[in-house]
All heavy atoms as a GROMACS GRO file, in nm:
protein
  608
    1MET      N    1  18.395   7.963   7.507
    1MET     CA    2  18.509   8.053   7.516
    1MET      C    3  18.461   8.192   7.556
    1MET      O    4  18.348   8.229   7.531
    1MET     CB    5  18.582   8.059   7.383
    1MET     CG    6  18.667   7.937   7.358
    1MET     SD    7  18.791   7.965   7.233
    1MET     CE    8  18.708   7.892   7.095
    2ARG      N    9  18.550   8.266   7.611
    2ARG     CA   10  18.519   8.400   7.658
    2ARG      C   11  18.572   8.505   7.560
    2ARG      O   12  18.648   8.475   7.471
    2ARG     CB   13  18.584   8.421   7.794
    2ARG     CG   14  18.542   8.319   7.897
    2ARG     CD   15  18.630   8.326   8.018
    2ARG     NE   16  18.623   8.228   8.119
    2ARG     CZ   17  18.535   8.134   8.143
    2ARG    NH1   18  18.436   8.116   8.066
    2ARG    NH2   19  18.544   8.052   8.243
    3GLU      N   20  18.532   8.629   7.583
    3GLU     CA   21  18.586   8.740   7.504
    3GLU      C   22  18.722   8.781   7.560
    3GLU      O   23  18.749   8.764   7.678
    3GLU     CB   24  18.490   8.857   7.509
    3GLU     CG   25  18.362   8.832   7.433
    3GLU     CD   26  18.280   8.958   7.418
    3GLU    OE1   27  18.339   9.068   7.413
    3GLU    OE2   28  18.158   8.945   7.410
    4ALA      N   29  18.804   8.839   7.474
    4ALA     CA   30  18.935   8.886   7.516
    4ALA      C   31  18.920   8.998   7.618
    4ALA      O   32  18.828   9.078   7.611
    4ALA     CB   33  19.015   8.934   7.396
    5VAL      N   34  19.014   9.001   7.712
    5VAL     CA   35  19.019   9.104   7.816
    5VAL      C   36  19.154   9.172   7.806
    5VAL      O   37  19.257   9.105   7.791
    5VAL     CB   38  19.001   9.040   7.956
    5VAL    CG1   39  19.020   9.142   8.066
    5VAL    CG2   40  18.867   8.972   7.967
    6ARG      N   41  19.156   9.304   7.814
    6ARG     CA   42  19.283   9.378   7.815
    6ARG      C   43  19.327   9.400   7.958
    6ARG      O   44  19.250   9.445   8.041
    6ARG     CB   45  19.267   9.513   7.748
    6ARG     CG   46  19.290   9.504   7.602
    6ARG     CD   47  19.298   9.639   7.537
    6ARG     NE   48  19.311   9.612   7.396
    6ARG     CZ   49  19.394   9.672   7.316
    6ARG    NH1   50  19.470   9.768   7.361
    6ARG    NH2   51  19.402   9.639   7.190
    7LEU      N   52  19.453   9.369   7.981
    7LEU     CA   53  19.514   9.392   8.113
    7LEU      C   54  19.639   9.476   8.095
    7LEU      O   55  19.719   9.449   8.005
    7LEU     CB   56  19.553   9.259   8.179
    7LEU     CG   57  19.442   9.162   8.215
    7LEU    CD1   58  19.501   9.036   8.275
    7LEU    CD2   59  19.346   9.225   8.313
    8GLU      N   60  19.654   9.575   8.180
    8GLU     CA   61  19.778   9.652   8.182
    8GLU      C   62  19.856   9.610   8.306
    8GLU      O   63  19.804   9.615   8.417
    8GLU     CB   64  19.751   9.802   8.185
    8GLU     CG   65  19.880   9.880   8.177
    8GLU     CD   66  19.860  10.029   8.162
    8GLU    OE1   67  19.753  10.070   8.113
    8GLU    OE2   68  19.953  10.103   8.199
    9VAL      N   69  19.979   9.567   8.283
    9VAL     CA   70  20.065   9.520   8.392
    9VAL      C   71  20.199   9.590   8.378
    9VAL      O   72  20.268   9.574   8.277
    9VAL     CB   73  20.084   9.367   8.386
    9VAL    CG1   74  20.178   9.320   8.494
    9VAL    CG2   75  19.949   9.296   8.397
   10ASP      N   76  20.232   9.670   8.476
   10ASP     CA   77  20.360   9.741   8.477
   10ASP      C   78  20.383   9.820   8.348
   10ASP      O   79  20.492   9.822   8.291
   10ASP     CB   80  20.476   9.645   8.502
   10ASP     CG   81  20.461   9.569   8.633
   10ASP    OD1   82  20.396   9.622   8.726
   10ASP    OD2   83  20.511   9.456   8.643
   11GLY      N   84  20.277   9.883   8.297
   11GLY     CA   85  20.286   9.965   8.178
   11GLY      C   86  20.277   9.888   8.047
   11GLY      O   87  20.278   9.949   7.940
   12GLN      N   88  20.267   9.757   8.054
   12GLN     CA   89  20.257   9.674   7.934
   12GLN      C   90  20.114   9.625   7.918
   12GLN      O   91  20.051   9.584   8.016
   12GLN     CB   92  20.355   9.557   7.940
   12GLN     CG   93  20.499   9.600   7.953
   12GLN     CD   94  20.542   9.694   7.842
   12GLN    OE1   95  20.523   9.668   7.724
   12GLN    NE2   96  20.599   9.808   7.880
   13VAL      N   97  20.063   9.628   7.796
   13VAL     CA   98  19.924   9.593   7.770
   13VAL      C   99  19.917   9.456   7.703
   13VAL      O  100  19.986   9.432   7.603
   13VAL     CB  101  19.856   9.699   7.681
   13VAL    CG1  102  19.711   9.662   7.654
   13VAL    CG2  103  19.865   9.836   7.747
   14PHE      N  104  19.834   9.369   7.758
   14PHE     CA  105  19.814   9.236   7.704
   14PHE      C  106  19.665   9.213   7.681
   14PHE      O  107  19.582   9.258   7.759
   14PHE     CB  108  19.866   9.128   7.801
   14PHE     CG  109  20.015   9.118   7.804
   14PHE    CD1  110  20.091   9.207   7.877
   14PHE    CD2  111  20.080   9.018   7.734
   14PHE    CE1  112  20.229   9.199   7.880
   14PHE    CE2  113  20.218   9.009   7.735
   14PHE     CZ  114  20.293   9.100   7.809
   15GLU      N  115  19.635   9.144   7.574
   15GLU     CA  116  19.500   9.099   7.548
   15GLU      C  117  19.498   8.950   7.581
   15GLU      O  118  19.573   8.871   7.523
   15GLU     CB  119  19.465   9.122   7.402
   15GLU     CG  120  19.317   9.119   7.376
   15GLU     CD  121  19.285   9.178   7.242
   15GLU    OE1  122  19.292   9.103   7.142
   15GLU    OE2  123  19.253   9.299   7.237
   16VAL      N  124  19.413   8.912   7.675
   16VAL     CA  125  19.408   8.775   7.725
   16VAL      C  126  19.280   8.710   7.674
   16VAL      O  127  19.170   8.765   7.690
   16VAL     CB  128  19.412   8.774   7.880
   16VAL    CG1  129  19.410   8.632   7.932
   16VAL    CG2  130  19.534   8.849   7.931
   17LEU      N  131  19.295   8.592   7.615
   17LEU     CA  132  19.182   8.523   7.556
   17LEU      C  133  19.193   8.374   7.581
   17LEU      O  134  19.300   8.314   7.557
   17LEU     CB  135  19.177   8.549   7.406
   17LEU     CG  136  19.070   8.478   7.325
   17LEU    CD1  137  18.931   8.526   7.364
   17LEU    CD2  138  19.094   8.498   7.176
   18GLU      N  139  19.085   8.313   7.625
   18GLU     CA  140  19.081   8.168   7.636
   18GLU      C  141  19.054   8.112   7.496
   18GLU      O  142  18.949   8.135   7.439
   18GLU     CB  143  18.973   8.123   7.734
   18GLU     CG  144  18.975   7.974   7.759
   18GLU     CD  145  18.870   7.929   7.858
   18GLU    OE1  146  18.763   7.993   7.868
   18GLU    OE2  147  18.894   7.828   7.925
   19VAL      N  148  19.152   8.040   7.439
   19VAL     CA  149  19.140   7.991   7.302
   19VAL      C  150  19.087   7.848   7.296
   19VAL      O  151  19.045   7.802   7.190
   19VAL     CB  152  19.274   8.004   7.225
   19VAL    CG1  153  19.309   8.150   7.206
   19VAL    CG2  154  19.385   7.931   7.296
   20ALA      N  155  19.093   7.778   7.405
   20ALA     CA  156  19.036   7.644   7.422
   20ALA      C  157  19.018   7.626   7.572
   20ALA      O  158  19.074   7.703   7.651
   20ALA     CB  159  19.128   7.538   7.364
   21ARG      N  160  18.942   7.526   7.610
   21ARG     CA  161  18.920   7.507   7.755
   21ARG      C  162  19.053   7.492   7.828
   21ARG      O  163  19.130   7.402   7.799
   21ARG     CB  164  18.831   7.386   7.779
   21ARG     CG  165  18.687   7.413   7.739
   21ARG     CD  166  18.595   7.297   7.769
   21ARG     NE  167  18.599   7.248   7.904
   21ARG     CZ  168  18.525   7.295   8.006
   21ARG    NH1  169  18.441   7.393   7.984
   21ARG    NH2  170  18.535   7.243   8.125
   22GLY      N  171  19.080   7.586   7.916
   22GLY     CA  172  19.202   7.582   7.995
   22GLY      C  173  19.328   7.632   7.924
   22GLY      O  174  19.437   7.624   7.979
   23VAL      N  175  19.315   7.684   7.802
   23VAL     CA  176  19.430   7.733   7.726
   23VAL      C  177  19.412   7.883   7.704
   23VAL      O  178  19.313   7.926   7.644
   23VAL     CB  179  19.445   7.660   7.591
   23VAL    CG1  180  19.566   7.714   7.515
   23VAL    CG2  181  19.457   7.510   7.612
   24TRP      N  182  19.509   7.960   7.750
   24TRP     CA  183  19.500   8.106   7.748
   24TRP      C  184  19.610   8.165   7.662
   24TRP      O  185  19.727   8.129   7.674
   24TRP     CB  186  19.511   8.160   7.891
   24TRP     CG  187  19.398   8.112   7.974
   24TRP    CD1  188  19.389   7.993   8.043
   24TRP    CD2  189  19.274   8.178   7.994
   24TRP    NE1  190  19.268   7.984   8.104
   24TRP    CE2  191  19.194   8.096   8.077
   24TRP    CE3  192  19.222   8.300   7.951
   24TRP    CZ2  193  19.066   8.133   8.115
   24TRP    CZ3  194  19.095   8.335   7.991
   24TRP    CH2  195  19.019   8.252   8.072
   25ASN      N  196  19.571   8.256   7.574
   25ASN     CA  197  19.664   8.326   7.487
   25ASN      C  198  19.682   8.469   7.541
   25ASN      O  199  19.583   8.536   7.572
   25ASN     CB  200  19.608   8.331   7.345
   25ASN     CG  201  19.710   8.384   7.248
   25ASN    OD1  202  19.814   8.321   7.229
   25ASN    ND2  203  19.682   8.496   7.185
   26TYR      N  204  19.806   8.512   7.552
   26TYR     CA  205  19.840   8.646   7.600
   26TYR      C  206  19.910   8.720   7.486
   26TYR      O  207  20.026   8.694   7.457
   26TYR     CB  208  19.934   8.637   7.720
   26TYR     CG  209  19.876   8.570   7.841
   26TYR    CD1  210  19.866   8.431   7.849
   26TYR    CD2  211  19.831   8.644   7.950
   26TYR    CE1  212  19.813   8.369   7.961
   26TYR    CE2  213  19.779   8.583   8.062
   26TYR     CZ  214  19.770   8.445   8.067
   26TYR     OH  215  19.717   8.384   8.178
   27ALA      N  216  19.840   8.810   7.421
   27ALA     CA  217  19.899   8.888   7.311
   27ALA      C  218  19.952   9.019   7.369
   27ALA      O  219  19.878   9.094   7.434
   27ALA     CB  220  19.793   8.917   7.205
   28TRP      N  221  20.078   9.048   7.344
   28TRP     CA  222  20.145   9.167   7.397
   28TRP      C  223  20.115   9.283   7.304
   28TRP      O  224  20.186   9.308   7.208
   28TRP     CB  225  20.293   9.139   7.408
   28TRP     CG  226  20.373   9.239   7.483
   28TRP    CD1  227  20.330   9.350   7.550
   28TRP    CD2  228  20.514   9.237   7.501
   28TRP    NE1  229  20.433   9.417   7.606
   28TRP    CE2  230  20.549   9.349   7.578
   28TRP    CE3  231  20.614   9.150   7.458
   28TRP    CZ2  232  20.681   9.376   7.613
   28TRP    CZ3  233  20.744   9.178   7.494
   28TRP    CH2  234  20.777   9.289   7.571
   29VAL      N  235  20.011   9.356   7.333
   29VAL     CA  236  19.958   9.460   7.246
   29VAL      C  237  20.058   9.571   7.217
   29VAL      O  238  20.072   9.615   7.103
   29VAL     CB  239  19.827   9.519   7.305
   29VAL    CG1  240  19.774   9.634   7.223
   29VAL    CG2  241  19.722   9.409   7.318
   30ASN      N  242  20.129   9.618   7.317
   30ASN     CA  243  20.225   9.727   7.295
   30ASN      C  244  20.370   9.678   7.297
   30ASN      O  245  20.462   9.754   7.320
   30ASN     CB  246  20.203   9.842   7.395
   30ASN     CG  247  20.230   9.802   7.539
   30ASN    OD1  248  20.228   9.684   7.574
   30ASN    ND2  249  20.253   9.901   7.623
   31GLY      N  250  20.388   9.549   7.267
   31GLY     CA  251  20.522   9.491   7.261
   31GLY      C  252  20.590   9.519   7.128
   31GLY      O  253  20.537   9.592   7.044
   32PRO      N  254  20.706   9.459   7.104
   32PRO     CA  255  20.785   9.487   6.985
   32PRO      C  256  20.726   9.432   6.855
   32PRO      O  257  20.763   9.473   6.747
   32PRO     CB  258  20.919   9.419   7.015
   32PRO     CG  259  20.882   9.307   7.107
   32PRO     CD  260  20.770   9.362   7.191
   33ASP      N  261  20.634   9.339   6.867
   33ASP     CA  262  20.577   9.271   6.751
   33ASP      C  263  20.431   9.240   6.782
   33ASP      O  264  20.402   9.176   6.883
   33ASP     CB  265  20.656   9.142   6.728
   33ASP     CG  266  20.606   9.057   6.614
   33ASP    OD1  267  20.492   9.074   6.568
   33ASP    OD2  268  20.682   8.969   6.571
   34PRO      N  269  20.336   9.283   6.700
   34PRO     CA  270  20.196   9.262   6.731
   34PRO      C  271  20.155   9.115   6.739
   34PRO      O  272  20.051   9.083   6.795
   34PRO     CB  273  20.122   9.334   6.617
   34PRO     CG  274  20.222   9.357   6.511
   34PRO     CD  275  20.357   9.355   6.575
   35GLU      N  276  20.236   9.026   6.689
   35GLU     CA  277  20.206   8.882   6.694
   35GLU      C  278  20.274   8.814   6.813
   35GLU      O  279  20.262   8.694   6.830
   35GLU     CB  280  20.256   8.816   6.565
   35GLU     CG  281  20.205   8.881   6.439
   35GLU     CD  282  20.088   8.808   6.380
   35GLU    OE1  283  20.081   8.686   6.395
   35GLU    OE2  284  20.004   8.876   6.319
   36TYR      N  285  20.346   8.890   6.894
   36TYR     CA  286  20.427   8.832   7.002
   36TYR      C  287  20.348   8.823   7.131
   36TYR      O  288  20.264   8.907   7.161
   36TYR     CB  289  20.553   8.916   7.022
   36TYR     CG  290  20.665   8.843   7.092
   36TYR    CD1  291  20.717   8.726   7.040
   36TYR    CD2  292  20.719   8.893   7.208
   36TYR    CE1  293  20.820   8.659   7.103
   36TYR    CE2  294  20.823   8.828   7.271
   36TYR     CZ  295  20.873   8.711   7.219
   36TYR     OH  296  20.975   8.646   7.281
   37GLY      N  297  20.377   8.721   7.208
   37GLY     CA  298  20.315   8.700   7.337
   37GLY      C  299  20.345   8.559   7.384
   37GLY      O  300  20.449   8.503   7.350
   38PHE      N  301  20.252   8.501   7.458
   38PHE     CA  302  20.273   8.365   7.507
   38PHE      C  303  20.140   8.297   7.530
   38PHE      O  304  20.035   8.360   7.529
   38PHE     CB  305  20.360   8.366   7.633
   38PHE     CG  306  20.297   8.432   7.753
   38PHE    CD1  307  20.241   8.356   7.854
   38PHE    CD2  308  20.294   8.571   7.765
   38PHE    CE1  309  20.183   8.417   7.965
   38PHE    CE2  310  20.238   8.633   7.876
   38PHE     CZ  311  20.182   8.555   7.976
   39ARG      N  312  20.146   8.166   7.551
   39ARG     CA  313  20.026   8.086   7.574
   39ARG      C  314  20.051   7.997   7.695
   39ARG      O  315  20.160   7.943   7.711
   39ARG     CB  316  19.997   8.001   7.451
   39ARG     CG  317  19.870   7.918   7.464
   39ARG     CD  318  19.838   7.851   7.333
   39ARG     NE  319  19.778   7.952   7.247
   39ARG     CZ  320  19.726   7.928   7.129
   39ARG    NH1  321  19.727   7.807   7.079
   39ARG    NH2  322  19.673   8.025   7.057
   40LEU      N  323  19.950   7.981   7.778
   40LEU     CA  324  19.957   7.893   7.894
   40LEU      C  325  19.840   7.797   7.892
   40LEU      O  326  19.729   7.835   7.854
   40LEU     CB  327  19.952   7.973   8.024
   40LEU     CG  328  20.072   8.060   8.057
   40LEU    CD1  329  20.046   8.136   8.187
   40LEU    CD2  330  20.197   7.977   8.071
   41ALA      N  331  19.865   7.676   7.936
   41ALA     CA  332  19.758   7.576   7.949
   41ALA      C  333  19.749   7.534   8.095
   41ALA      O  334  19.850   7.518   8.163
   41ALA     CB  335  19.787   7.457   7.860
   42GLY      N  336  19.627   7.519   8.140
   42GLY     CA  337  19.603   7.475   8.277
   42GLY      C  338  19.491   7.373   8.278
   42GLY      O  339  19.454   7.317   8.175
   43ALA      N  340  19.434   7.353   8.394
   43ALA     CA  341  19.322   7.260   8.406
   43ALA      C  342  19.203   7.312   8.327
   43ALA      O  343  19.174   7.431   8.327
   43ALA     CB  344  19.285   7.243   8.552
   44GLU      N  345  19.136   7.222   8.256
   44GLU     CA  346  19.023   7.262   8.172
   44GLU      C  347  18.910   7.328   8.250
   44GLU      O  348  18.837   7.410   8.196
   44GLU     CB  349  18.968   7.142   8.095
   44GLU     CG  350  19.056   7.097   7.983
   44GLU     CD  351  18.993   6.988   7.899
   44GLU    OE1  352  18.871   6.964   7.912
   44GLU    OE2  353  19.066   6.927   7.821
   45ASP      N  354  18.896   7.292   8.376
   45ASP     CA  355  18.782   7.343   8.453
   45ASP      C  356  18.816   7.461   8.543
   45ASP      O  357  18.735   7.502   8.624
   45ASP     CB  358  18.720   7.230   8.536
   45ASP     CG  359  18.819   7.170   8.634
   45ASP    OD1  360  18.940   7.197   8.623
   45ASP    OD2  361  18.775   7.094   8.723
   46SER      N  362  18.937   7.515   8.529
   46SER     CA  363  18.972   7.630   8.613
   46SER      C  364  18.990   7.755   8.528
   46SER      O  365  19.035   7.749   8.414
   46SER     CB  366  19.100   7.602   8.693
   46SER     OG  367  19.212   7.608   8.610
   47VAL      N  368  18.952   7.866   8.586
   47VAL     CA  369  18.967   7.996   8.520
   47VAL      C  370  19.059   8.080   8.609
   47VAL      O  371  19.026   8.104   8.725
   47VAL     CB  372  18.831   8.066   8.502
   47VAL    CG1  373  18.850   8.205   8.444
   47VAL    CG2  374  18.739   7.982   8.415
   48PRO      N  375  19.174   8.121   8.557
   48PRO     CA  376  19.266   8.201   8.638
   48PRO      C  377  19.199   8.332   8.683
   48PRO      O  378  19.120   8.392   8.610
   48PRO     CB  379  19.382   8.230   8.544
   48PRO     CG  380  19.374   8.126   8.438
   48PRO     CD  381  19.228   8.096   8.424
   49THR      N  382  19.235   8.375   8.802
   49THR     CA  383  19.188   8.504   8.852
   49THR      C  384  19.271   8.614   8.788
   49THR      O  385  19.378   8.588   8.730
   49THR     CB  386  19.204   8.511   9.005
   49THR    OG1  387  19.344   8.503   9.036
   49THR    CG2  388  19.127   8.401   9.076
   50ARG      N  389  19.226   8.736   8.800
   50ARG     CA  390  19.303   8.848   8.747
   50ARG      C  391  19.444   8.852   8.806
   50ARG      O  392  19.541   8.866   8.731
   50ARG     CB  393  19.228   8.979   8.772
   50ARG     CG  394  19.299   9.099   8.712
   50ARG     CD  395  19.226   9.230   8.740
   50ARG     NE  396  19.295   9.338   8.677
   50ARG     CZ  397  19.253   9.402   8.569
   50ARG    NH1  398  19.139   9.367   8.512
   50ARG    NH2  399  19.324   9.499   8.517
   51PRO      N  400  19.460   8.838   8.940
   51PRO     CA  401  19.597   8.835   8.993
   51PRO      C  402  19.682   8.721   8.936
   51PRO      O  403  19.803   8.738   8.916
   51PRO     CB  404  19.577   8.820   9.144
   51PRO     CG  405  19.441   8.877   9.170
   51PRO     CD  406  19.361   8.840   9.048
   52GLU      N  407  19.622   8.608   8.906
   52GLU     CA  408  19.698   8.497   8.847
   52GLU      C  409  19.740   8.531   8.704
   52GLU      O  410  19.853   8.499   8.664
   52GLU     CB  411  19.615   8.369   8.849
   52GLU     CG  412  19.599   8.313   8.990
   52GLU     CD  413  19.499   8.199   9.000
   52GLU    OE1  414  19.402   8.194   8.920
   52GLU    OE2  415  19.518   8.115   9.090
   53HIS      N  416  19.652   8.594   8.627
   53HIS     CA  417  19.690   8.640   8.493
   53HIS      C  418  19.806   8.740   8.503
   53HIS      O  419  19.902   8.732   8.428
   53HIS     CB  420  19.572   8.708   8.422
   53HIS     CG  421  19.471   8.614   8.365
   53HIS    ND1  422  19.501   8.515   8.274
   53HIS    CD2  423  19.338   8.605   8.386
   53HIS    CE1  424  19.392   8.450   8.240
   53HIS    NE2  425  19.291   8.503   8.308
   54GLU      N  426  19.794   8.835   8.596
   54GLU     CA  427  19.898   8.936   8.614
   54GLU      C  428  20.031   8.872   8.652
   54GLU      O  429  20.137   8.912   8.604
   54GLU     CB  430  19.855   9.040   8.716
   54GLU     CG  431  19.740   9.127   8.667
   54GLU     CD  432  19.682   9.218   8.772
   54GLU    OE1  433  19.720   9.207   8.892
   54GLU    OE2  434  19.597   9.302   8.735
   55GLU      N  435  20.027   8.772   8.737
   55GLU     CA  436  20.148   8.701   8.778
   55GLU      C  437  20.213   8.632   8.658
   55GLU      O  438  20.336   8.636   8.640
   55GLU     CB  439  20.113   8.598   8.885
   55GLU     CG  440  20.231   8.520   8.938
   55GLU     CD  441  20.191   8.421   9.045
   55GLU    OE1  442  20.096   8.447   9.120
   55GLU    OE2  443  20.256   8.315   9.051
   56SER      N  444  20.132   8.570   8.572
   56SER     CA  445  20.185   8.505   8.451
   56SER      C  446  20.249   8.607   8.358
   56SER      O  447  20.356   8.582   8.300
   56SER     CB  448  20.072   8.432   8.377
   56SER     OG  449  20.022   8.327   8.457
   57ILE      N  450  20.186   8.721   8.344
   57ILE     CA  451  20.240   8.828   8.259
   57ILE      C  452  20.371   8.879   8.315
   57ILE      O  453  20.469   8.897   8.242
   57ILE     CB  454  20.137   8.941   8.241
   57ILE    CG1  455  20.020   8.891   8.156
   57ILE    CG2  456  20.202   9.064   8.180
   57ILE    CD1  457  19.900   8.983   8.154
   58ARG      N  458  20.377   8.902   8.445
   58ARG     CA  459  20.502   8.949   8.507
   58ARG      C  460  20.615   8.848   8.491
   58ARG      O  461  20.730   8.885   8.467
   58ARG     CB  462  20.480   8.981   8.654
   58ARG     CG  463  20.411   9.112   8.675
   58ARG     CD  464  20.412   9.159   8.820
   58ARG     NE  465  20.346   9.288   8.826
   58ARG     CZ  466  20.218   9.305   8.861
   58ARG    NH1  467  20.144   9.202   8.896
   58ARG    NH2  468  20.166   9.426   8.862
   59ALA      N  469  20.583   8.720   8.502
   59ALA     CA  470  20.685   8.616   8.484
   59ALA      C  471  20.738   8.619   8.340
   59ALA      O  472  20.859   8.607   8.316
   59ALA     CB  473  20.627   8.479   8.517
   60PHE      N  474  20.649   8.638   8.243
   60PHE     CA  475  20.689   8.649   8.103
   60PHE      C  476  20.778   8.772   8.084
   60PHE      O  477  20.886   8.763   8.025
   60PHE     CB  478  20.564   8.658   8.014
   60PHE     CG  479  20.592   8.696   7.872
   60PHE    CD1  480  20.642   8.604   7.782
   60PHE    CD2  481  20.567   8.825   7.828
   60PHE    CE1  482  20.667   8.640   7.650
   60PHE    CE2  483  20.590   8.862   7.696
   60PHE     CZ  484  20.641   8.768   7.607
   61LEU      N  485  20.734   8.886   8.135
   61LEU     CA  486  20.811   9.010   8.118
   61LEU      C  487  20.949   9.002   8.183
   61LEU      O  488  21.044   9.062   8.134
   61LEU     CB  489  20.732   9.129   8.173
   61LEU     CG  490  20.607   9.167   8.094
   61LEU    CD1  491  20.527   9.272   8.170
   61LEU    CD2  492  20.644   9.215   7.954
   62ALA      N  493  20.960   8.927   8.292
   62ALA     CA  494  21.088   8.912   8.360
   62ALA      C  495  21.192   8.841   8.273
   62ALA      O  496  21.312   8.858   8.293
   62ALA     CB  497  21.070   8.836   8.492
   63GLU      N  498  21.144   8.764   8.175
   63GLU     CA  499  21.234   8.690   8.086
   63GLU      C  500  21.270   8.768   7.959
   63GLU      O  501  21.350   8.722   7.878
   63GLU     CB  502  21.169   8.557   8.046
   63GLU     CG  503  21.142   8.465   8.164
   63GLU     CD  504  21.270   8.422   8.234
   63GLU    OE1  505  21.370   8.393   8.164
   63GLU    OE2  506  21.272   8.417   8.358
   64ILE      N  507  21.212   8.885   7.942
   64ILE     CA  508  21.235   8.965   7.822
   64ILE      C  509  21.368   9.040   7.831
   64ILE      O  510  21.399   9.102   7.933
   64ILE     CB  511  21.119   9.066   7.802
   64ILE    CG1  512  20.988   8.991   7.777
   64ILE    CG2  513  21.149   9.164   7.689
   64ILE    CD1  514  20.985   8.907   7.651
   65ASP      N  515  21.444   9.034   7.725
   65ASP     CA  516  21.569   9.110   7.715
   65ASP      C  517  21.531   9.255   7.686
   65ASP      O  518  21.472   9.284   7.581
   65ASP     CB  519  21.654   9.053   7.602
   65ASP     CG  520  21.788   9.123   7.587
   65ASP    OD1  521  21.799   9.243   7.622
   65ASP    OD2  522  21.882   9.058   7.539
   66PRO      N  523  21.563   9.350   7.774
   66PRO     CA  524  21.521   9.488   7.753
   66PRO      C  525  21.583   9.553   7.630
   66PRO      O  526  21.528   9.648   7.574
   66PRO     CB  527  21.565   9.560   7.881
   66PRO     CG  528  21.663   9.471   7.946
   66PRO     CD  529  21.636   9.332   7.898
   67ARG      N  530  21.695   9.501   7.583
   67ARG     CA  531  21.759   9.557   7.462
   67ARG      C  532  21.680   9.522   7.336
   67ARG      O  533  21.675   9.600   7.243
   67ARG     CB  534  21.902   9.506   7.447
   67ARG     CG  535  21.997   9.556   7.554
   67ARG     CD  536  22.136   9.494   7.540
   67ARG     NE  537  22.129   9.348   7.553
   67ARG     CZ  538  22.158   9.261   7.456
   67ARG    NH1  539  22.200   9.302   7.340
   67ARG    NH2  540  22.149   9.132   7.476
   68THR      N  541  21.621   9.401   7.334
   68THR     CA  542  21.557   9.354   7.211
   68THR      C  543  21.404   9.351   7.220
   68THR      O  544  21.337   9.357   7.118
   68THR     CB  545  21.604   9.211   7.178
   68THR    OG1  546  21.558   9.123   7.280
   68THR    CG2  547  21.754   9.205   7.161
   69GLY      N  548  21.352   9.338   7.342
   69GLY     CA  549  21.207   9.324   7.359
   69GLY      C  550  21.158   9.182   7.337
   69GLY      O  551  21.038   9.160   7.328
   70TYR      N  552  21.249   9.087   7.328
   70TYR     CA  553  21.213   8.947   7.305
   70TYR      C  554  21.274   8.858   7.413
   70TYR      O  555  21.368   8.899   7.481
   70TYR     CB  556  21.261   8.899   7.168
   70TYR     CG  557  21.190   8.964   7.053
   70TYR    CD1  558  21.246   9.071   6.985
   70TYR    CD2  559  21.065   8.918   7.013
   70TYR    CE1  560  21.180   9.131   6.879
   70TYR    CE2  561  20.998   8.977   6.907
   70TYR     CZ  562  21.055   9.084   6.841
   70TYR     OH  563  20.989   9.144   6.737
   71LEU      N  564  21.225   8.736   7.422
   71LEU     CA  565  21.286   8.638   7.511
   71LEU      C  566  21.430   8.614   7.465
   71LEU      O  567  21.462   8.635   7.348
   71LEU     CB  568  21.208   8.507   7.507
   71LEU     CG  569  21.068   8.511   7.567
   71LEU    CD1  570  20.994   8.382   7.537
   71LEU    CD2  571  21.073   8.538   7.716
   72ALA      N  572  21.512   8.568   7.556
   72ALA     CA  573  21.654   8.548   7.527
   72ALA      C  574  21.678   8.464   7.402
   72ALA      O  575  21.766   8.494   7.323
   72ALA     CB  576  21.724   8.486   7.646
   73ASP      N  577  21.600   8.359   7.378
   73ASP     CA  578  21.622   8.275   7.263
   73ASP      C  579  21.588   8.344   7.131
   73ASP      O  580  21.631   8.303   7.025
   73ASP     CB  581  21.545   8.142   7.274
   73ASP     CG  582  21.394   8.163   7.277
   73ASP    OD1  583  21.348   8.262   7.334
   73ASP    OD2  584  21.322   8.078   7.221
   74ARG      N  585  21.510   8.454   7.134
   74ARG     CA  586  21.478   8.531   7.014
   74ARG      C  587  21.569   8.653   6.999
   74ARG      O  588  21.559   8.726   6.903
   74ARG     CB  589  21.333   8.580   7.019
   74ARG     CG  590  21.231   8.474   7.019
   74ARG     CD  591  21.146   8.458   6.897
   74ARG     NE  592  21.136   8.564   6.803
   74ARG     CZ  593  21.022   8.622   6.766
   74ARG    NH1  594  20.909   8.589   6.822
   74ARG    NH2  595  21.020   8.713   6.672
   75ALA      N  596  21.654   8.676   7.097
   75ALA     CA  597  21.736   8.798   7.101
   75ALA      C  598  21.849   8.798   6.999
   75ALA      O  599  21.907   8.900   6.972
   75ALA     CB  600  21.791   8.820   7.241
   76ASP      N  601  21.883   8.684   6.944
   76ASP     CA  602  21.998   8.676   6.853
   76ASP      C  603  21.976   8.753   6.727
   76ASP      O  604  21.891   8.753   6.653
   76ASP     CB  605  22.030   8.530   6.822
   76ASP     CG  606  22.068   8.456   6.950
   76ASP    OD1  607  22.112   8.521   7.046
   76ASP    OD2  608  22.054   8.334   6.951
   0.00000   0.00000   0.00000
């Protein structure tokens, strides 16, 4: 496993960590909840590039309700 890397994407800070082979955890450091973020799984033998990580983060942020800071299903 690798060490966590901090990425800033569109003003939002994420700590990205490979938690198992091909499984990446994205912790939203400056989000509404320090435990909030998302996880993605891919091929065990591939390592996403920085632009691919940024694309995943942007896709996540696009689903966030700006009023609540959470995904729509958590907005209630």
